[in-house]
Steps between C-alpha positions, in 0.01 A plus 500: 500500500309597816745303716786719378302817569407371847871456578536877477220580744636665813287277722675192357851621584688369803722807503218746562363368832860454620576861407177637653543300823864603535414865449211484748691310766786750482243781533357328810844506663519880476303591818721263700827613343434875504547530879837327456589732209563200274395420147406143415836440329684640803290275724578177313867601493492546876326164543792327331752694707315427826556135417849506345659811665768540226488423127654626182281708271517214250372247758229738615389563141479128432278440804272795416499445120630857456787628289764730645354799312175459692661400828767771523260796555309292757821426687614863483173608661523233772858606568392866527238391757774324698362147458788354299861565404659424165866417463713406201697178531875548535558180299262587215397865459204395284344327800310709756384360834180619662482469878211560736562768765377503860226746396408270213468209741283711735263570209419129487306523826277774356430285193414170667122536470498599132476144356209416732315823419548444128393137529170621645438697178532196276182320602662161439527204732853422626501183288408704190776751573747212535378345174521833313847565640612156385350543151662841456839358593443217252423762237818692583696178477340416165605842375859421598499735799603252769669639806 
């Protein structure tokens, strides 16, 4: 009977430290993103676009694990800031392409030190960061969220 009760203890849940770490890491990004006038979600969106340059909203959502309802306001804000453009496909009006602008590409230079600065906050060895990264991707894969 105690084993069943222990299963419901917060300290025994995998989800809680994942949630707490995610929340705290995103909070730690804030001082680095504020000068760029970016939220964390805008930042990860820009990271994908710095790499890919142009994607559909559907492709972008798949990479970021975000649905279009979450992604659309983020993209509208980035478009207002001049970092991206959105354009409906002429072949399929349901498909919208997102393209990085010149100003969006310039923003990349200002963001280059953010990963290093955040890495310094983690207090983990590079090998531990690599191992954690690998385990988290295994977990995503096990949950059926392969990219």
